[in-house]
C-alpha positions in Angstrom: 64.6 3.6 -51.5 60.8 3.8 -51.4 58.7 2.0 -54.0 55.0 2.7 -54.0 52.5 5.5 -53.6 54.5 8.7 -53.0 53.0 12.2 -52.9 54.9 15.0 -54.7 55.3 18.0 -52.4 53.3 20.1 -54.8 51.6 19.6 -58.1 49.4 21.4 -60.7 47.1 19.6 -63.1 47.6 19.6 -66.9 44.6 18.0 -68.6 45.7 15.3 -71.0 43.4 16.7 -73.7 45.5 19.9 -73.7 48.4 18.0 -75.1 46.5 18.0 -78.4 46.6 21.8 -78.3 50.3 21.5 -77.5 50.9 19.6 -80.7 48.9 22.2 -82.7 51.0 24.9 -81.1 54.2 23.5 -82.6 52.9 24.8 -85.9 50.7 27.7 -84.7 53.0 29.2 -82.2 52.0 32.9 -82.3 48.3 32.2 -82.2 48.5 30.5 -78.8 51.0 33.0 -77.3 48.9 36.0 -78.3 45.7 34.4 -77.0 47.3 33.6 -73.6 48.6 37.1 -73.3 45.2 38.6 -74.1 43.5 36.3 -71.5 46.0 37.3 -68.8 45.4 41.0 -69.5 41.7 40.6 -69.2 41.8 38.4 -66.1 44.2 40.5 -64.0 43.0 43.9 -65.5 46.5 44.9 -66.6 47.8 46.7 -69.6 51.1 44.9 -70.2 51.9 41.2 -70.1 55.2 39.5 -71.0 55.6 35.7 -71.3 59.1 34.3 -70.5 60.9 31.1 -69.8 60.7 31.1 -66.0 59.8 33.2 -63.0 63.4 34.1 -62.4 63.7 35.2 -66.1 60.7 37.4 -65.4 62.4 38.9 -62.4 65.6 39.4 -64.4 64.0 41.4 -67.4 62.0 43.5 -65.0 65.0 44.4 -62.9 66.9 45.3 -66.0 64.0 47.5 -67.0 63.8 49.2 -63.6 67.6 49.7 -63.7 67.2 51.5 -67.1 64.5 53.8 -65.6 66.7 54.7 -62.6 70.3 53.7 -63.4 71.8 55.5 -60.4 70.4 52.9 -58.0 71.7 49.4 -57.6 70.4 47.9 -54.3 67.5 45.5 -54.3 66.0 44.6 -50.9 64.5 41.1 -50.4 63.4 39.1 -47.4 66.3 37.2 -45.8 64.2 34.0 -46.2 62.9 33.6 -49.7 63.3 31.5 -52.8 66.9 31.3 -54.1 65.7 32.3 -57.6 65.2 35.9 -56.4 68.8 36.7 -55.5 69.9 34.7 -58.5 68.0 37.0 -60.8 69.3 40.1 -59.0 72.9 39.0 -59.3 72.5 38.1 -63.0 71.0 41.6 -63.6 74.2 43.1 -62.2 72.5 44.5 -59.1 73.3 44.2 -55.4 71.3 41.9 -53.1 70.3 43.6 -49.8 68.5 41.7 -47.1 65.9 42.5 -44.5 65.1 40.0 -41.7 61.6 38.6 -41.5 58.7 38.4 -39.1 58.8 34.7 -38.3 55.0 34.5 -37.8 54.2 36.0 -41.2 57.3 35.3 -43.4 56.8 39.0 -44.4 59.4 41.7 -43.8 60.1 42.9 -40.3 58.8 46.4 -41.2 60.8 48.2 -38.5 63.9 46.9 -40.1 62.8 47.4 -43.6 62.3 51.2 -43.1 65.9 51.4 -41.8 67.2 49.5 -44.9 65.7 52.0 -47.5 68.5 54.2 -48.8 69.2 56.5 -51.7 70.8 53.5 -53.5 67.7 51.3 -53.2 66.3 50.6 -56.7 63.5 48.4 -55.6 62.0 46.2 -52.9 60.8 42.6 -53.7 58.0 41.4 -51.3 57.0 37.8 -51.7 53.9 35.7 -51.0 55.5 32.5 -49.9 53.1 29.5 -49.8 50.4 32.0 -51.0 50.5 33.9 -47.7 50.0 37.6 -48.7 52.8 40.0 -48.0 51.7 43.5 -47.1 52.6 45.0 -50.4 50.7 48.2 -49.8 52.7 48.9 -46.7 55.9 48.4 -48.7 54.6 50.8 -51.4 53.8 53.4 -48.7 57.3 53.2 -47.4 58.9 53.4 -50.9 56.7 56.0 -52.6 58.3 59.1 -51.3 61.8 57.8 -51.9 61.2 56.9 -55.6 61.8 53.2 -54.9 60.0 50.6 -57.1 58.1 47.6 -55.7 58.4 44.4 -57.6 56.0 41.8 -56.4 57.1 38.2 -56.3 53.8 36.3 -56.8 55.4 33.1 -58.0 53.5 31.1 -55.4 50.2 33.0 -55.3 48.7 33.2 -58.8 44.9 33.5 -58.8 44.7 34.8 -55.2 43.1 38.0 -54.0 44.0 40.1 -51.0 41.9 43.0 -49.8 40.1 43.0 -53.2 43.2 43.1 -55.4 44.9 40.2 -57.3 48.3 39.4 -55.8 50.8 40.4 -58.4 49.0 43.6 -59.3 49.5 45.6 -56.2 53.2 46.5 -56.8 54.6 48.5 -59.7 55.1 45.1 -61.4 54.5 41.5 -60.6 56.0 38.2 -61.6 54.3 34.7 -61.6 55.9 31.3 -62.2 54.5 28.5 -64.4 57.1 26.1 -63.1 56.2 22.6 -61.9 54.2 22.6 -58.8 53.1 26.2 -58.9 49.4 27.3 -58.7 49.3 26.9 -62.5 51.9 25.1 -64.5 52.9 24.0 -68.0 56.2 22.6 -66.8 58.2 25.8 -67.0 57.6 29.5 -67.7 57.0 32.9 -66.2 54.7 35.9 -66.5 55.4 39.6 -65.9 52.5 42.0 -65.5 52.4 45.8 -65.0 49.9 48.6 -65.3 52.7 51.2 -65.6 53.2 52.4 -69.2 56.8 53.5 -68.4 57.7 50.2 -66.8 55.9 48.3 -69.6 57.8 50.1 -72.3 61.1 49.5 -70.5 60.3 45.8 -70.1 59.2 45.6 -73.8 62.7 46.8 -74.8 64.3 43.9 -72.8 61.7 41.5 -74.1 62.3 42.4 -77.7 65.9 41.1 -77.4 64.8 37.7 -76.2 64.8 34.7 -78.5 61.6 32.9 -79.3 61.9 29.1 -79.0 61.9 27.3 -82.3 60.3 24.1 -83.5 62.7 21.6 -81.9 62.7 23.5 -78.6 58.9 23.5 -78.5 58.7 19.8 -79.2 61.2 19.1 -76.4 59.3 21.3 -74.0 56.1 19.4 -74.8 57.7 16.1 -74.2 59.1 17.2 -70.9 55.6 18.5 -69.9 54.2 15.1 -70.8 56.7 13.2 -68.7 56.0 15.6 -65.8 52.3 15.1 -66.1 52.8 11.3 -66.1 55.3 10.9 -63.3 53.7 13.5 -60.9 51.0 11.0 -60.2 51.5 9.4 -56.7 51.6 5.9 -58.1 54.6 6.8 -60.2 56.3 9.7 -58.4 58.4 7.3 -56.4 60.5 6.6 -59.5 61.8 10.1 -60.3 62.0 10.9 -56.6 64.6 8.2 -56.3 66.7 9.5 -59.2 69.3 11.7 -57.4 70.5 13.4 -60.6 67.1 15.0 -61.1 67.7 16.9 -57.8 64.0 17.0 -57.1 63.2 19.0 -54.0 66.7 20.6 -53.9 67.1 24.4 -53.7 69.9 25.6 -56.0 71.3 29.1 -56.4 71.8 29.4 -60.1 74.7 31.6 -61.2 73.3 31.5 -64.7 70.0 30.4 -66.3 68.4 30.6 -69.7 66.3 33.6 -70.6 64.0 33.4 -73.5 60.3 33.8 -74.4 57.7 31.2 -73.3 57.3 28.1 -75.4 54.2 28.3 -77.5 53.5 24.7 -76.4 53.4 25.9 -72.8 50.8 28.5 -73.6 48.7 25.8 -75.4 48.9 23.4 -72.5 47.2 26.1 -70.4 44.1 26.3 -72.5 41.2 26.9 -70.1 43.6 28.1 -67.5 41.3 30.5 -65.7 38.8 27.8 -64.6 41.7 25.4 -64.0 43.5 27.8 -61.7 40.4 28.6 -59.7 39.5 25.0 -59.3 43.0 24.0 -58.2 43.1 26.9 -55.7 39.8 25.8 -54.3 41.2 22.3 -53.7 44.2 23.7 -52.0 42.1 25.9 -49.8 39.8 22.9 -48.8 42.7 20.6 -48.1 44.5 23.2 -46.0 41.3 23.9 -44.0 40.8 20.1 -43.6 44.4 19.6 -42.2 44.0 22.5 -39.8 40.7 21.2 -38.6 42.0 17.6 -38.1 45.1 18.7 -36.3 43.4 21.4 -34.2 45.8 24.1 -35.4 43.3 26.9 -35.3 39.9 27.5 -33.7 38.9 30.0 -36.4 40.4 31.8 -39.3 40.1 35.3 -40.7 40.3 35.2 -44.5 41.1 32.3 -46.7 44.5 31.2 -48.2 44.8 28.6 -50.9 48.2 27.5 -49.5 50.5 26.1 -52.2 51.8 24.1 -49.2 50.7 24.3 -45.6 53.8 25.4 -43.5 54.5 24.7 -39.9 57.5 25.1 -37.5 59.0 22.3 -35.4 60.8 22.8 -32.1 64.3 22.7 -33.6 66.3 21.7 -36.6 67.3 18.3 -35.3 63.7 17.2 -34.9 62.7 18.8 -38.2 65.3 16.6 -40.0 64.2 13.4 -38.3 60.5 14.1 -38.9 61.2 14.9 -42.5 63.1 11.6 -43.0 60.2 9.7 -41.6 57.8 11.5 -44.0 60.1 10.7 -46.9 60.2 7.0 -46.0 56.4 7.0 -45.9 55.9 8.9 -49.1 53.9 11.6 -47.5 55.1 14.6 -49.6 56.0 16.8 -46.6 58.9 19.1 -47.6 61.6 21.3 -46.1 61.5 24.3 -48.5 64.6 26.5 -48.6 67.6 25.1 -46.6 69.1 28.4 -45.4 68.5 32.1 -45.3 69.8 34.0 -48.3 72.8 35.2 -46.3 74.0 31.6 -46.0 74.1 30.8 -49.7 77.6 29.8 -50.4 78.0 32.2 -53.4 76.7 35.2 -51.3 77.8 34.5 -47.7 81.0 36.6 -48.0 78.9 39.7 -48.8 76.9 39.2 -45.6 79.9 38.3 -43.3 79.3 39.5 -39.8 75.6 40.2 -40.4 72.9 38.4 -38.6 69.4 37.5 -39.7 68.1 35.4 -36.8 64.5 35.0 -37.7 65.4 33.9 -41.3 67.9 31.4 -39.9 65.4 30.1 -37.3 62.6 29.6 -39.9 65.0 27.9 -42.4 66.1 25.4 -39.8 62.6 24.5 -38.5 60.1 24.8 -41.3 58.2 21.9 -42.9 55.3 22.1 -45.3 52.3 19.7 -45.9 51.1 19.1 -49.5 47.7 20.6 -50.3 47.3 19.8 -54.0 44.6 17.9 -55.9 46.4 14.5 -55.7 46.2 14.3 -51.9 43.5 11.8 -51.0 41.7 10.8 -47.8 44.2 8.0 -47.0 47.1 10.5 -47.4 45.5 12.9 -45.1 45.0 10.2 -42.4 48.6 9.1 -42.7 49.9 12.7 -42.5 47.7 13.6 -39.5 48.6 10.3 -37.7 52.3 11.0 -38.1 52.0 14.5 -36.8 49.6 13.5 -34.0 52.1 10.8 -32.9 54.9 13.3 -33.0 53.4 15.6 -30.4 52.5 12.8 -28.0 50.4 14.1 -25.1 51.2 17.8 -25.7 49.1 20.0 -27.9 50.2 22.1 -30.8 50.6 25.8 -30.2 49.0 27.9 -32.9 50.9 31.1 -33.6 50.5 34.1 -35.9 46.7 34.2 -35.7 45.3 37.6 -36.7 42.2 39.6 -36.1 40.6 42.0 -38.5 42.9 44.9 -39.2 46.0 43.2 -38.1 48.9 42.4 -40.4 48.7 39.3 -42.5 49.9 36.2 -40.7 50.1 32.5 -41.1 46.8 32.3 -39.3 47.5 29.3 -37.2 51.0 28.3 -38.2 51.9 25.8 -35.4 54.9 25.1 -33.3 55.4 21.4 -32.6 56.2 21.7 -28.9 57.2 18.4 -27.2 57.7 16.7 -30.5 61.4 16.0 -30.0 60.8 13.9 -26.9 58.0 12.0 -28.6 60.2 11.2 -31.6 63.0 10.0 -29.4 60.6 7.6 -27.7 59.4 6.2 -31.0 62.3 6.0 -33.4 60.4 4.1 -36.1 56.8 5.0 -35.5 54.2 3.7 -37.9 55.3 2.4 -41.3 53.1 3.4 -44.2 52.5 0.6 -46.6 54.5 0.9 -49.8 51.5 0.2 -52.1 
């Protein structure tokens, strides 16, 4: 068990002064919710905004709305490597999960395979922007338009990011953001659905009208949870909750069921000044990601800028990935594994995909690690993380993959493979020990 400075894998800042607004929102609930919705409409330039309890709740009510608009279709296509919340929402909506393998250098769809997957039964396709890396949503729309297939953008990890002049989350027919802990913007929990389509907006509004609004006690509890989150996310205290197994921090769970209600008003109040806060936090993520890449020599140049929610990289194999991760945990460096398997290997879904293979998703799931980029990462943390990764590669250099030139598809722009790392690790089973303080 580690005691001492421990970085959370990801974190978003909630100013302490905003908790005063949270207290006010206990009594003035509608005022804060309506204000937040107006600000979102103006910021993203959309006509319809819905505030819900989580990102997956947002996916659920949007899927139910799309199903009502085209009830003959039931298939929803998602990347074979993505957040487990996506198939969870699909299953809860009574729809069928269909998978398309990914391009391992972009985490986006393998587009040759995606075109083959589109059928008359396909209701919608859900591209995602994992880590803030833009999916080619316009390409998905071009493939879907003539077939009458909706595009639902999973922008849970990319709020406040533009791609080719458009906000991520606004390019598809509808978009969903998450306000959960560690996202680009957070109030502890919550979700946002946006759309410019009046037909979709009306259909979502019908689903939304049936959702319960949290009452007084629920808002107070949500505020207390957000206060504890704000307190214990600090690296000087994060070691404590990270050692409590029952909290299941960092675990990826496929939820068979989950609560669906409107956003807590206290959550909306905690996000007072969110526009400036979001932009400032994303600038920090961008700078930290650039700094790590520069120090580690992972890329000579970059086209475009990504405020990575976490900075991902691939190791040689799963065995080394596990051992490197365990070292990082012991040193409190905040490096994380992300999703443990492809969607096809989720226990509750694997029978559906028996006999099917998604090799790129399986490979990425077994080899990916991600470096924290948030505002709590300091200079000493950066030195410790870089020292550990430099030691791991011994005398061999990192190989940058997925770099793109202008006009090419979006890529990880320097996502490295750690070649030679397994040999180095076997030669140094303990490596440096980071001080606990």
